[in-house]
C-alpha positions as CSV (number, residue, x, y, z in Angstrom):
1,M,1.3,-8.5,14.5
2,H,0.2,-10.0,11.4
3,K,-3.5,-8.4,10.9
4,Q,-6.1,-11.2,10.5
5,I,-8.1,-10.7,6.8
6,P,-10.9,-12.9,6.2
7,S,-11.1,-14.1,2.3
8,I,-13.4,-12.8,-0.1
9,S,-15.1,-16.5,0.4
10,Q,-15.1,-16.0,3.8
11,C,-16.4,-12.3,3.8
12,L,-19.5,-14.1,1.2
13,E,-20.0,-16.5,3.9
14,Y,-20.5,-14.1,6.5
15,I,-23.0,-12.3,4.4
16,D,-25.0,-14.9,4.3
17,R,-24.5,-16.4,8.2
18,Y,-25.5,-12.4,8.8
19,E,-28.4,-12.8,6.4
20,M,-27.7,-9.7,4.8
21,L,-30.4,-8.8,2.6
22,D,-29.9,-9.0,-1.3
23,N,-29.8,-5.2,-1.6
24,I,-27.5,-4.8,1.0
25,R,-24.9,-7.4,-0.7
26,D,-25.4,-6.0,-3.8
27,H,-24.8,-2.6,-2.4
28,S,-21.5,-3.9,-0.3
29,I,-20.0,-5.4,-3.3
30,M,-20.3,-2.5,-5.5
31,V,-18.4,-0.8,-2.3
32,A,-15.9,-3.4,-2.4
33,R,-15.5,-3.1,-6.1
34,V,-15.3,1.0,-6.0
35,A,-12.9,0.8,-3.1
36,G,-10.5,-1.9,-4.5
37,T,-10.4,0.6,-7.7
38,L,-9.2,3.2,-5.3
39,A,-6.3,1.4,-3.7
40,D,-5.2,0.0,-7.1
41,G,-5.4,3.3,-8.3
42,L,-3.1,4.9,-5.6
43,R,-0.6,1.8,-6.1
44,Q,-0.5,2.5,-10.0
45,S,-0.3,6.0,-9.9
46,G,2.8,5.8,-7.6
47,R,1.9,9.5,-6.1
48,A,0.5,8.4,-2.4
49,T,2.8,7.9,-0.2
50,A,3.7,4.8,1.7
51,P,2.2,2.5,3.5
52,L,-0.6,2.2,0.8
53,P,-3.9,0.5,1.8
54,N,-3.8,-3.1,1.6
55,R,-6.1,-4.4,-1.0
56,A,-7.3,-7.5,0.7
57,E,-7.9,-5.3,3.9
58,V,-9.6,-2.7,2.0
59,T,-11.8,-5.4,0.2
60,A,-12.7,-7.4,3.8
61,G,-13.8,-4.7,4.8
62,A,-16.0,-3.2,2.1
63,L,-17.6,-6.4,2.0
64,L,-18.6,-6.8,5.5
65,H,-19.1,-2.6,6.2
66,D,-23.0,-3.4,6.5
67,I,-22.9,-6.6,8.5
68,A,-25.0,-5.9,11.0
69,K,-27.2,-3.6,8.4
70,T,-30.1,-6.2,8.3
71,M,-30.5,-6.7,11.8
72,C,-30.5,-3.1,12.9
73,L,-33.4,-2.7,10.3
74,Q,-35.0,-3.8,12.6
75,T,-33.9,-2.5,16.0
76,T,-32.6,0.7,16.7
77,C,-29.1,-0.6,17.1
78,N,-26.0,1.4,15.2
79,H,-25.2,-1.0,12.6
80,A,-21.6,0.2,12.1
81,E,-21.2,-0.5,16.1
82,V,-22.8,-3.6,15.9
83,G,-20.8,-4.8,12.7
84,Q,-17.7,-3.9,14.5
85,R,-18.2,-6.3,17.4
86,I,-19.0,-8.5,14.9
87,C,-15.9,-8.6,12.9
88,V,-14.1,-8.4,16.6
89,E,-15.9,-11.9,17.7
90,L,-14.7,-13.5,14.2
91,G,-11.6,-12.7,15.0
92,Y,-10.7,-9.5,12.4
93,P,-10.6,-6.2,15.0
94,E,-8.7,-4.2,12.5
95,I,-11.9,-5.4,9.9
96,G,-13.8,-3.9,12.2
97,E,-12.2,-0.8,13.1
98,I,-12.9,0.3,9.2
99,V,-16.5,-1.1,9.7
100,A,-17.0,1.0,12.7
101,E,-16.0,4.3,11.0
102,H,-17.6,3.6,7.5
103,V,-20.7,6.1,8.3
104,I,-18.2,8.8,10.3
105,L,-15.0,9.0,9.8
106,K,-13.4,9.2,13.6
107,T,-9.8,10.1,12.3
108,F,-10.3,12.6,9.2
109,T,-6.9,14.1,9.0
110,V,-6.4,16.6,6.3
111,D,-2.5,16.8,7.1
112,R,-2.2,13.2,6.0
113,Y,-4.4,13.6,3.1
114,A,-2.3,16.5,1.6
115,Q,0.5,14.0,2.0
116,G,-1.1,11.5,0.4
117,L,-1.6,9.0,3.3
118,F,-4.5,7.4,3.1
119,S,-5.9,4.0,5.0
120,A,-8.4,1.4,4.0
121,K,-10.9,3.4,6.4
122,E,-11.3,6.4,4.4
123,L,-11.7,4.1,0.9
124,V,-14.1,2.3,2.1
125,F,-15.7,5.4,3.7
126,Y,-15.5,7.3,0.7
127,A,-16.7,3.7,-1.4
128,D,-19.8,3.8,0.4
129,K,-20.7,7.4,0.3
130,R,-20.5,6.8,-4.2
131,V,-22.4,3.7,-4.0
132,L,-26.5,4.2,-3.8
133,H,-27.8,0.9,-3.6
134,D,-25.5,-0.8,-6.3
135,R,-24.7,1.9,-8.8
136,V,-21.9,4.7,-8.3
137,V,-23.3,8.0,-8.3
138,P,-22.2,11.8,-8.0
139,L,-21.8,12.4,-3.9
140,A,-25.0,15.1,-4.4
141,S,-27.4,12.2,-5.6
142,R,-25.9,9.7,-2.0
143,L,-26.6,13.1,-0.3
144,D,-29.8,13.9,-1.4
145,Y,-30.6,10.3,-0.7
146,I,-29.3,10.3,2.9
147,L,-30.6,13.6,3.6
148,E,-34.2,12.2,2.4
149,R,-33.9,8.8,3.9
150,Y,-32.4,9.3,6.9
151,G,-32.5,13.4,7.7
152,E,-36.3,12.5,9.3
153,G,-37.0,16.4,8.4
154,N,-35.0,17.2,11.7
155,P,-32.7,20.1,10.9
156,L,-30.3,19.1,13.5
157,R,-30.1,16.0,12.1
158,E,-29.4,17.3,8.5
159,K,-27.0,19.7,9.4
160,Y,-24.7,16.7,10.7
161,I,-25.0,15.1,7.9
162,R,-24.3,17.7,5.8
163,L,-20.9,18.2,7.9
164,N,-20.2,14.6,7.3
165,F,-20.8,14.6,3.5
166,Q,-18.5,17.6,3.5
167,R,-16.0,15.7,4.9
168,T,-16.4,13.1,2.2
169,L,-16.1,16.2,-0.5
170,D,-12.6,17.5,1.6
171,L,-11.4,13.3,1.2
172,E,-12.0,13.2,-2.7
173,K,-10.6,16.2,-3.4
174,F,-7.4,15.0,-1.8
175,L,-7.8,11.6,-2.6
176,F,-8.4,12.5,-6.5
177,R,-4.9,14.2,-6.7
178,F,-3.1,10.9,-6.5
179,L,-5.4,9.0,-8.8
180,D,-4.9,9.1,-12.4
181,F,-9.1,9.4,-13.0
182,T,-10.9,11.6,-11.8
183,P,-14.3,11.4,-9.5
184,A,-16.7,11.0,-12.3
185,T,-14.7,8.5,-14.5
186,V,-14.5,6.0,-11.4
187,M,-14.9,2.5,-12.9
188,P,-15.1,-0.4,-10.5
189,Q,-13.4,-3.5,-11.1
190,V,-14.9,-6.8,-10.7
191,F,-13.2,-8.9,-8.3
192,V,-12.9,-12.6,-8.5
193,V,-14.3,-14.6,-5.5
194,D,-10.8,-16.7,-4.4
195,P,-10.8,-20.4,-4.2
196,I,-11.8,-22.2,-0.9
């Protein structure tokens, strides 16, 4: 079955339709740039194992990963779950799976990563953790921000945030074994909005 993947211009239309705040839009665009850089880097290095993540799927998943964030800021909804539903309703169930796991990877598999097998989910998950607002930052900086913003001074909540970031650090270690650049030198590429 052929995956339905929205183009960049379609994703930008959905971002407008769901009234994404400008700062969240800027964040999503930078996440897309970083995730795309990782996808291209895996392809260019030639060391990762096929099938390689589809560049268009990575970009769309990254652009839409926070599609429900604005509406969830006003309620207590889970923006990853609501975002997945939005993507499914728009006809993009595979993109919805990426959106659903951009906060916490349910399919974290060290054995796959050691073999150089990465999907769009991992690239978007990792890229999201590297982008603070619209800037690429080290994971430690992003962790500090998330603890402050979402930890709520709750030790149990902070424990789970730290555990999730440990997975991110583990993923980073494996991912960059298959890339020709380091985490410190990730240079996000500019993407061009495709013609309508």
